[in-house]
C-alpha positions in Angstrom: 68.8 142.4 88.1 71.3 141.9 90.8 69.0 139.6 92.7 68.2 137.6 89.5 71.8 137.1 88.8 72.7 136.1 92.3 69.9 133.5 92.6 70.8 131.8 89.3 74.3 132.5 88.5 75.2 128.9 87.3 72.9 126.0 86.2 72.7 122.9 87.9 73.4 121.1 84.7 77.0 122.2 85.0 77.5 119.7 87.7 76.4 116.7 85.3 79.7 116.0 83.7 81.6 115.8 87.1 78.8 114.0 88.9 78.4 111.4 86.1 82.1 110.6 86.3 81.9 110.3 90.1 79.0 108.0 90.0 80.8 105.7 87.3 84.2 105.6 88.8 83.5 105.9 92.4 79.8 105.3 93.4 78.9 102.3 91.5 82.2 100.3 92.1 81.8 100.9 95.8 78.2 99.9 96.1 79.0 96.8 93.9 82.0 96.0 96.3 79.5 96.0 99.2 77.2 93.6 97.3 79.9 91.3 96.2 81.4 91.1 99.6 78.1 89.3 100.6 78.5 86.7 97.9 80.7 83.8 96.8 81.5 85.0 93.3 83.9 84.4 90.5 84.0 86.0 86.9 80.8 84.1 85.8 78.2 84.0 88.7 77.7 85.1 92.3 76.0 83.2 95.2 74.5 85.3 98.0 75.9 84.0 101.4 75.4 86.8 103.7 78.2 87.8 106.2 80.0 84.5 105.7 82.9 86.1 104.0 83.6 88.6 106.8 83.5 85.8 109.3 86.0 83.8 107.3 88.2 86.9 106.8 88.5 87.6 110.5 88.9 83.9 111.4 92.2 83.8 109.5 95.2 83.7 111.7 97.0 86.6 109.9 94.1 89.0 110.0 94.5 90.2 113.6 98.2 90.5 113.0 97.7 92.4 109.8 95.2 94.8 111.5 97.8 95.6 114.1 100.5 96.2 111.5 98.3 98.4 109.3 97.7 100.9 112.1 101.3 100.7 113.0 102.4 101.4 109.4 99.6 103.9 108.8 100.1 106.2 111.8 104.0 105.8 111.9 104.4 107.0 108.4 101.7 109.6 108.5 103.1 111.3 111.8 106.5 111.1 110.3 105.4 112.8 107.0 103.4 115.5 109.0 106.0 116.5 111.4 109.3 115.9 109.2 107.6 117.6 106.2 106.7 120.6 108.1 110.4 120.9 109.3 111.7 120.5 105.9 109.4 123.0 104.3 110.0 125.5 107.1 113.8 125.2 106.3 113.4 125.5 102.6 111.4 128.5 103.0 114.1 130.2 104.9 116.4 132.7 102.9 119.3 131.3 104.8 119.1 128.0 102.7 121.1 128.0 99.5 120.0 126.1 96.4 116.4 126.0 97.6 115.0 125.3 94.1 117.4 122.2 93.6 116.6 120.9 97.1 113.0 121.2 96.4 113.3 119.3 93.2 115.5 116.6 94.9 112.9 116.0 97.8 109.9 115.9 95.4 111.5 113.6 92.8 110.9 110.1 94.8 107.1 110.9 94.6 107.3 110.6 90.9 108.7 107.2 91.0 106.6 103.9 90.7 106.1 102.3 94.2 107.0 98.9 92.6 110.2 100.4 91.1 111.1 101.7 94.4 110.2 98.6 96.3 112.6 96.5 94.0 115.4 99.0 94.1 115.4 99.2 98.0 115.0 95.5 98.2 118.4 95.2 96.4 119.9 98.1 98.5 118.9 96.3 101.7 120.0 92.8 100.9 121.6 91.4 103.9 125.0 90.5 102.0 125.3 92.3 98.9 123.1 95.4 99.6 124.8 98.8 99.4 123.5 99.8 102.9 125.3 97.0 104.6 128.5 97.6 102.5 128.5 101.1 103.6 128.1 100.1 107.2 130.8 97.7 106.9 133.3 100.4 105.9 132.7 101.8 109.5 133.0 98.4 111.1 129.3 98.1 111.8 127.7 94.6 111.6 125.4 93.9 108.9 121.8 94.7 109.5 118.9 92.4 108.3 116.9 95.1 107.0 114.1 93.1 105.6 114.6 89.6 107.0 114.6 90.4 110.8 111.0 90.1 111.8 111.5 93.0 114.4 113.0 95.4 112.0 111.4 94.6 108.5 108.1 96.6 109.0 110.1 99.7 110.0 112.4 99.3 107.2 109.7 99.5 104.6 108.1 102.5 106.6 111.3 104.4 106.2 111.3 103.9 102.5 107.5 104.8 102.3 108.5 108.1 104.1 111.3 108.8 101.8 109.2 108.3 98.7 106.1 110.2 99.9 107.5 113.1 101.9 107.9 115.3 98.9 104.3 115.6 98.5 103.9 116.9 102.2 106.7 119.2 101.7 105.1 120.8 98.5 101.8 121.2 100.3 103.4 122.9 103.2 105.5 125.2 101.2 102.2 126.4 99.4 100.8 126.9 102.9 103.8 128.9 104.0 103.7 131.0 100.9 100.1 132.0 101.6 100.9 133.4 105.1 101.2 137.2 105.0 104.8 138.6 106.0 103.0 141.3 108.1 102.2 138.6 110.8 105.9 137.8 111.1 106.9 141.4 111.2 104.2 142.2 113.9 105.5 139.3 116.0 109.1 140.4 115.6 108.1 143.8 116.8 106.6 142.4 119.9 109.9 140.6 120.6 108.9 137.1 119.5 111.8 134.8 118.7 112.1 132.5 115.8 110.8 129.6 117.9 108.0 131.7 119.2 107.0 132.9 115.8 106.9 129.2 114.5 104.5 128.1 117.3 102.5 131.2 117.7 102.1 132.2 113.9 103.2 129.5 111.6 101.7 126.6 113.2 98.1 127.9 113.9 98.0 129.3 110.3 99.3 126.0 108.9 96.4 124.0 110.2 94.7 123.5 106.8 97.9 122.3 105.1 98.5 120.0 108.0 95.1 118.7 107.7 95.6 117.9 104.0 99.0 116.2 104.6 97.4 114.3 107.6 94.5 113.1 105.5 96.5 112.0 102.3 99.2 110.3 104.4 96.9 108.4 106.6 94.6 107.2 103.7 97.8 106.2 101.8 99.2 104.3 104.9 95.9 102.5 105.6 95.5 101.3 102.0 99.2 100.8 101.2 100.2 97.6 99.5 102.6 97.9 96.4 105.7 98.9 98.4 105.2 96.2 101.0 104.4 93.5 98.5 107.4 94.2 96.3 109.8 94.5 99.2 108.8 91.6 101.7 105.5 90.0 100.3 104.4 90.2 103.9 107.3 88.4 105.4 109.3 87.2 107.0 106.5 85.2 108.3 103.7 87.6 109.2 106.0 90.4 110.2 105.0 92.8 107.4 101.6 91.5 106.8 99.0 94.4 106.5 95.4 94.5 105.1 96.5 95.3 101.6 98.8 92.0 101.3 96.1 89.8 102.9 93.5 90.9 100.4 96.1 90.4 97.6 96.8 87.0 98.6 93.2 86.1 98.8 92.5 87.4 95.2 95.6 85.6 94.0 94.1 82.3 95.5 90.8 82.9 93.8 88.9 83.7 97.1 87.2 86.8 95.5 84.4 87.1 97.9 86.5 87.0 101.1 89.0 89.4 99.4 86.3 91.7 98.6 85.1 91.8 102.1 88.7 92.6 103.1 88.7 95.6 100.8 85.2 96.6 102.3 86.6 96.4 105.8 89.4 98.5 104.7 87.1 101.2 103.2 85.1 101.3 106.5 88.2 101.6 108.7 89.6 104.5 106.5 86.2 106.4 106.7 85.8 105.6 110.3 89.3 107.1 111.1 89.8 109.8 108.6 86.4 111.6 108.4 86.1 112.3 112.2 89.7 113.3 112.3 89.5 115.6 109.1 86.3 117.2 110.8 88.1 117.9 114.2 91.2 119.4 112.7 89.3 121.5 110.4 87.6 123.1 113.2 90.9 124.2 114.6 91.9 126.2 111.5 92.5 129.9 111.8 91.1 132.1 109.1 93.7 134.6 107.5 
C-alpha cells in the first residue's frame, strides 16, 4: 500500500492548469518574438528577412553605448541592493533597533509605487533650478547639482532612484532568510568566543546564500530589462548619457520599426539568460543546508 501511494501520490494532470498558463503567457509569446525578429512586420503582415533586423540594430550608433550603460546600470543597482539590503535587514533584525515594524514599512513602501510615478516625482525633485534637492543644498551653500542634465551624473542619479525604489524587496527577502536561521547557531558561536562581526561572516553570510541568490537574480534581471524609470526621468538623455537597451527598443517601436525593436528585445532576452542562469547556478552550489 505504501509503495503504491509513493509511486502515484499525484496525477500528472494536476500540472495541466499551470503548464497551460505558462505556455500561453510565456512560451508562445517568446517563440513568436524570435520569429518576428526575423521579419519586417506590422500589425497586418510580416515579411521574412533573416538576420537583417539584428544587423540594423547593432549598426545604430547608440546601440553600443546603450549596451555599456545597460551593464553599468544593471550591475551597479544589483550590487547596491544586494549589499545595502543585507546590511539594512541585519540592522532591522537586531533587538537594539527601536520601531522596527515602522522602519520595515517605511523601507518597503517605495516598492509599491509605480515606476512612472516615481520617475516623474524625482524628475521634479532633481530639477536643476526649482528642484527640492538643490534648494536644500543651497541652504548649506552648496552649488546646484545638475542631477539629470549632466551627462556624467545623469545615469548614476537614476540608479540612485532605482535603488531607493527597489531595495525594500531585497530587505524583505533578507529578513525572511534571517528569520529562518536557528538561534542555536549564534549561541554556539558566542560560546566559542566569536564576536558580532565574526558571527556575521561565519554564520549569517553562509546561511544567507539562498536569500542573496534570490535578491541577486531579481535585481539583475530587473536592471537588465529596466526601462520605465529611465524613460520618465531622462528619455535616454542628455544625448545618449542614459540610453539603455530598453529605451532604444522603445524608440524603435515608437517609430514603427517593429522588426528591429523585436530583435532588440530578443537580444535583451538572450543577454539576461546568458548572465543570470550561470550565475544563479554557481551561487546555488555555494548554499549551506540548515
